[in-house]
C-alpha positions as CSV (number, residue, x, y, z in Angstrom):
1,T,-15.1,17.6,-3.1
2,T,-17.0,17.4,0.2
3,T,-15.4,17.3,3.6
4,L,-17.2,16.4,6.8
5,E,-15.3,17.1,10.1
6,V,-16.3,15.9,13.5
7,L,-14.7,17.8,16.4
8,K,-14.7,17.4,20.2
9,E,-16.6,19.8,22.3
10,D,-13.5,22.1,22.5
11,G,-14.1,22.8,18.8
12,K,-10.4,22.2,18.0
13,T,-9.7,18.5,18.5
14,F,-10.5,16.2,15.6
15,V,-12.6,13.0,16.2
16,S,-12.9,12.1,12.5
17,K,-12.7,13.7,9.0
18,K,-14.1,12.3,5.7
19,T,-13.4,13.8,2.3
20,T,-15.3,12.5,-0.7
21,S,-14.5,13.5,-4.3
22,K,-16.7,13.7,-7.4
23,D,-15.1,10.5,-8.7
24,K,-16.5,8.6,-5.6
25,S,-13.0,8.3,-4.1
26,S,-12.8,9.2,-0.4
27,T,-10.4,9.5,2.5
28,E,-11.6,8.9,6.0
29,E,-9.4,9.7,9.0
30,K,-10.1,8.8,12.7
31,F,-8.3,10.4,15.6
32,N,-7.5,9.3,19.2
33,D,-8.5,11.2,22.4
34,K,-5.5,13.6,21.9
35,G,-6.5,14.4,18.3
36,E,-3.7,12.3,16.8
37,L,-4.3,10.3,13.7
38,S,-5.0,6.7,14.6
39,E,-6.7,5.3,11.4
40,K,-6.8,6.4,7.7
41,I,-8.9,4.7,5.0
42,M,-8.6,5.7,1.4
43,V,-11.2,4.3,-1.1
44,R,-10.1,4.8,-4.7
45,A,-12.6,5.6,-7.5
46,N,-12.3,1.9,-8.7
47,G,-13.5,0.7,-5.4
48,T,-10.2,-0.7,-4.1
49,K,-9.2,0.4,-0.5
50,L,-6.0,1.2,1.3
51,E,-6.3,1.2,5.1
52,Y,-3.8,2.3,7.7
53,T,-4.8,1.2,11.2
54,E,-3.3,1.2,14.8
55,I,-1.2,4.3,13.9
56,K,1.1,5.2,16.7
57,N,2.8,8.5,17.5
58,D,5.9,7.4,15.5
59,G,3.8,6.8,12.4
60,S,4.0,3.0,12.7
61,G,1.0,0.8,12.3
62,K,-0.7,-1.8,10.1
63,A,-1.4,-1.5,6.4
64,K,-4.0,-3.4,4.4
65,E,-5.0,-3.1,0.8
66,T,-8.4,-4.5,-0.3
67,L,-8.7,-5.3,-4.0
68,K,-11.6,-6.6,-5.9
69,E,-10.7,-10.3,-5.2
70,Y,-7.8,-10.1,-2.8
71,V,-6.5,-8.5,0.4
72,L,-2.8,-7.6,0.9
73,E,-1.6,-7.0,4.4
74,G,1.6,-5.3,5.6
75,T,3.1,-2.7,7.8
76,L,3.2,1.1,8.1
77,T,6.2,3.2,9.2
78,A,6.6,7.0,9.3
79,E,8.0,6.9,5.8
80,K,6.0,4.2,3.9
81,A,3.5,1.4,3.8
82,T,4.8,-2.1,2.7
83,L,2.4,-4.7,1.4
84,T,3.6,-8.2,0.6
85,V,2.5,-11.3,-1.4
86,K,4.3,-14.6,-0.8
87,Q,4.3,-17.6,-3.1
88,G,6.7,-20.5,-2.5
89,T,10.2,-19.0,-2.1
90,V,9.2,-15.7,-3.6
91,T,8.1,-12.6,-1.7
92,L,6.9,-9.6,-3.7
93,S,6.8,-6.3,-1.8
94,K,5.0,-3.1,-2.8
95,H,6.0,0.1,-1.0
96,I,3.9,3.2,-1.0
97,S,5.6,6.3,0.3
98,K,3.8,9.1,2.2
99,S,3.7,11.1,-1.1
100,G,2.0,8.2,-2.9
101,E,5.1,7.1,-4.8
102,V,5.0,3.3,-5.5
103,T,8.0,1.0,-5.7
104,A,8.3,-2.8,-5.8
105,E,10.9,-5.4,-5.1
106,L,11.2,-9.2,-5.3
107,N,13.1,-11.5,-2.9
108,D,13.6,-15.2,-3.6
109,T,15.1,-17.5,-1.0
110,D,15.5,-20.3,-3.6
111,S,19.1,-21.6,-3.2
112,A,19.2,-23.1,-6.8
113,Q,20.7,-20.5,-9.1
114,A,19.0,-22.0,-12.1
115,T,15.5,-21.4,-10.7
116,K,16.1,-18.4,-8.4
117,K,14.1,-15.3,-9.4
118,T,15.5,-11.7,-9.2
119,G,13.7,-8.4,-9.6
120,K,14.9,-5.1,-11.0
121,W,12.8,-1.9,-10.3
122,D,12.7,0.8,-13.0
123,A,11.2,4.0,-11.4
124,G,10.9,5.7,-14.7
125,T,8.4,3.2,-16.0
126,S,7.1,1.9,-12.7
127,T,8.0,-1.6,-13.8
128,L,9.5,-4.6,-11.9
129,T,11.3,-6.8,-14.4
130,I,11.5,-10.4,-13.1
131,S,14.3,-12.7,-14.3
132,V,15.2,-16.3,-13.8
133,N,18.9,-17.3,-14.3
134,S,19.5,-13.9,-16.0
135,K,16.7,-14.4,-18.5
136,K,13.7,-12.0,-18.4
137,T,10.5,-13.8,-17.6
138,K,8.0,-11.1,-16.8
139,D,7.4,-7.3,-16.5
140,L,5.0,-6.2,-13.8
141,V,3.8,-2.5,-14.0
142,F,2.7,-0.7,-10.9
143,T,0.7,2.5,-10.7
144,K,-0.7,4.5,-7.8
145,Q,-4.2,3.1,-8.7
146,D,-3.3,-0.5,-9.3
147,T,-1.5,-3.0,-7.3
148,I,0.1,-6.5,-7.1
149,T,-2.0,-9.6,-7.2
150,V,-1.2,-13.3,-6.7
151,Q,0.0,-14.8,-10.0
152,Q,2.8,-17.0,-11.2
153,Y,6.1,-15.1,-10.8
Protein backbone atom coordinates (compact mmCIF):
# COMPACT_ATOMS: atom_id res chain seq x y z
CA THR A 1 0.00 0.00 0.00
CA THR A 2 1.29 3.44 -0.98
CA THR A 3 -0.06 6.67 0.52
CA LEU A 4 0.60 10.14 -0.87
CA GLU A 5 -0.39 13.04 1.37
CA VAL A 6 -0.43 16.69 0.30
CA LEU A 7 -0.48 19.19 3.16
CA LYS A 8 -0.79 22.97 3.35
CA GLU A 9 2.27 25.04 4.24
CA ASP A 10 1.42 24.70 7.95
CA GLY A 11 2.35 21.01 7.65
CA LYS A 12 -0.84 19.92 9.43
CA THR A 13 -3.83 20.73 7.21
CA PHE A 14 -4.62 18.16 4.53
CA VAL A 15 -5.17 19.24 0.91
CA SER A 16 -5.43 15.71 -0.49
CA LYS A 17 -4.55 12.12 0.33
CA LYS A 18 -4.36 9.11 -2.01
CA THR A 19 -3.85 5.50 -0.96
CA THR A 20 -3.17 2.85 -3.60
CA SER A 21 -3.13 -0.89 -2.83
CA LYS A 22 -1.30 -3.73 -4.58
CA ASP A 23 -4.58 -4.93 -6.15
CA LYS A 24 -4.81 -1.54 -7.96
CA SER A 25 -7.69 -0.34 -5.77
CA SER A 26 -7.32 3.19 -4.43
CA THR A 27 -8.92 5.79 -2.19
CA GLU A 28 -8.47 9.48 -2.90
CA GLU A 29 -9.62 12.14 -0.46
CA LYS A 30 -9.77 15.89 -1.07
CA PHE A 31 -10.15 18.46 1.68
CA ASN A 32 -11.48 22.03 1.87
CA ASP A 33 -9.54 25.08 3.10
CA LYS A 34 -10.20 24.10 6.73
CA GLY A 35 -8.84 20.59 6.18
CA GLU A 36 -12.31 19.00 6.29
CA LEU A 37 -13.13 16.12 3.94
CA SER A 38 -14.99 17.45 0.88
CA GLU A 39 -14.61 14.60 -1.64
CA LYS A 40 -13.77 10.89 -1.48
CA ILE A 41 -13.24 8.62 -4.49
CA MET A 42 -12.81 4.87 -4.04
CA VAL A 43 -11.71 2.83 -7.06
CA ARG A 44 -12.15 -0.92 -6.59
CA ALA A 45 -9.76 -3.55 -7.97
CA ASN A 46 -12.36 -4.42 -10.65
CA GLY A 47 -12.30 -0.82 -11.93
CA THR A 48 -15.69 0.26 -10.58
CA LYS A 49 -15.76 3.53 -8.69
CA LEU A 50 -17.68 4.94 -5.72
CA GLU A 51 -17.54 8.74 -5.36
CA TYR A 52 -18.72 10.97 -2.53
CA THR A 53 -18.72 14.66 -3.50
CA GLU A 54 -19.87 18.00 -2.06
CA ILE A 55 -19.44 16.61 1.46
CA LYS A 56 -20.63 19.10 4.09
CA ASN A 57 -19.77 19.35 7.80
CA ASP A 58 -22.78 17.19 8.73
CA GLY A 59 -21.56 14.40 6.42
CA SER A 60 -24.21 14.97 3.75
CA GLY A 61 -23.39 15.19 0.07
CA LYS A 62 -23.75 13.41 -3.25
CA ALA A 63 -22.98 9.77 -4.01
CA LYS A 64 -22.22 8.24 -7.39
CA GLU A 65 -21.23 4.71 -8.34
CA THR A 66 -19.64 4.15 -11.74
CA LEU A 67 -19.85 0.60 -13.03
CA LYS A 68 -18.52 -0.90 -16.22
CA GLU A 69 -21.60 0.11 -18.22
CA TYR A 70 -23.77 2.17 -15.90
CA VAL A 71 -23.73 5.04 -13.41
CA LEU A 72 -25.87 5.08 -10.25
CA GLU A 73 -26.47 8.38 -8.49
CA GLY A 74 -27.73 9.07 -5.03
CA THR A 75 -27.19 10.84 -1.74
CA LEU A 76 -24.76 10.75 1.15
CA THR A 77 -25.65 11.29 4.81
CA ALA A 78 -23.49 11.05 7.94
CA GLU A 79 -24.57 7.40 8.28
CA LYS A 80 -24.71 6.00 4.72
CA ALA A 81 -24.76 6.43 0.96
CA THR A 82 -27.97 5.56 -0.90
CA LEU A 83 -27.91 4.75 -4.63
CA THR A 84 -31.10 4.11 -6.60
CA VAL A 85 -32.31 2.60 -9.85
CA LYS A 86 -35.85 3.31 -11.08
CA GLN A 87 -37.76 1.28 -13.64
CA GLY A 88 -41.45 1.96 -14.16
CA THR A 89 -43.14 1.88 -10.75
CA VAL A 90 -40.18 0.12 -9.08
CA THR A 91 -37.36 1.85 -7.18
CA LEU A 92 -34.46 -0.34 -6.08
CA SER A 93 -32.22 1.25 -3.45
CA LYS A 94 -28.76 0.15 -2.34
CA HIS A 95 -27.45 1.49 0.97
CA ILE A 96 -23.76 1.48 1.89
CA SER A 97 -23.04 2.24 5.56
CA LYS A 98 -19.89 4.04 6.71
CA SER A 99 -18.46 0.63 7.69
CA GLY A 100 -19.07 -0.67 4.15
CA GLU A 101 -22.07 -2.83 5.05
CA VAL A 102 -24.45 -3.18 2.08
CA THR A 103 -28.25 -3.46 2.27
CA ALA A 104 -30.94 -3.17 -0.40
CA GLU A 105 -34.66 -2.48 -0.56
CA LEU A 106 -37.38 -2.39 -3.18
CA ASN A 107 -40.34 0.00 -3.33
CA ASP A 108 -43.13 -0.39 -5.87
CA THR A 109 -45.84 2.26 -6.29
CA ASP A 110 -47.98 -0.08 -8.43
CA SER A 111 -51.53 0.02 -7.03
CA ALA A 112 -52.58 -3.32 -8.55
CA GLN A 113 -51.90 -6.02 -5.95
CA ALA A 114 -51.56 -8.71 -8.65
CA THR A 115 -48.54 -6.98 -10.23
CA LYS A 116 -47.07 -5.06 -7.27
CA LYS A 117 -43.54 -6.16 -6.42
CA THR A 118 -42.19 -6.47 -2.87
CA GLY A 119 -38.66 -7.01 -1.63
CA LYS A 120 -37.37 -8.77 1.49
CA TRP A 121 -33.75 -8.24 2.57
CA ASP A 122 -31.75 -11.09 4.16
CA ALA A 123 -28.63 -9.64 5.81
CA GLY A 124 -27.15 -13.10 6.39
CA THR A 125 -26.93 -13.91 2.69
CA SER A 126 -26.87 -10.29 1.37
CA THR A 127 -29.85 -11.23 -0.81
CA LEU A 128 -32.92 -9.22 -1.79
CA THR A 129 -35.78 -11.58 -2.62
CA ILE A 130 -38.30 -10.01 -4.99
CA SER A 131 -41.88 -11.29 -5.03
CA VAL A 132 -44.99 -10.50 -7.05
CA ASN A 133 -48.35 -11.34 -5.48
CA SER A 134 -46.54 -13.38 -2.75
CA LYS A 135 -44.70 -15.52 -5.34
CA LYS A 136 -40.90 -15.30 -5.46
CA THR A 137 -39.68 -14.08 -8.85
CA LYS A 138 -36.01 -13.27 -8.32
CA ASP A 139 -33.13 -13.23 -5.84
CA LEU A 140 -30.56 -10.44 -6.17
CA VAL A 141 -27.30 -10.90 -4.27
CA PHE A 142 -25.32 -7.82 -3.21
CA THR A 143 -21.72 -7.79 -2.06
CA LYS A 144 -19.36 -4.97 -1.13
CA GLN A 145 -17.61 -5.30 -4.50
CA ASP A 146 -20.66 -5.66 -6.71
CA THR A 147 -23.77 -3.61 -7.12
CA ILE A 148 -27.21 -3.29 -8.61
CA THR A 149 -27.70 -2.87 -12.32
CA VAL A 150 -30.68 -2.13 -14.52
CA GLN A 151 -32.57 -5.29 -15.34
CA GLN A 152 -36.11 -6.56 -15.29
CA TYR A 153 -37.30 -6.73 -11.69
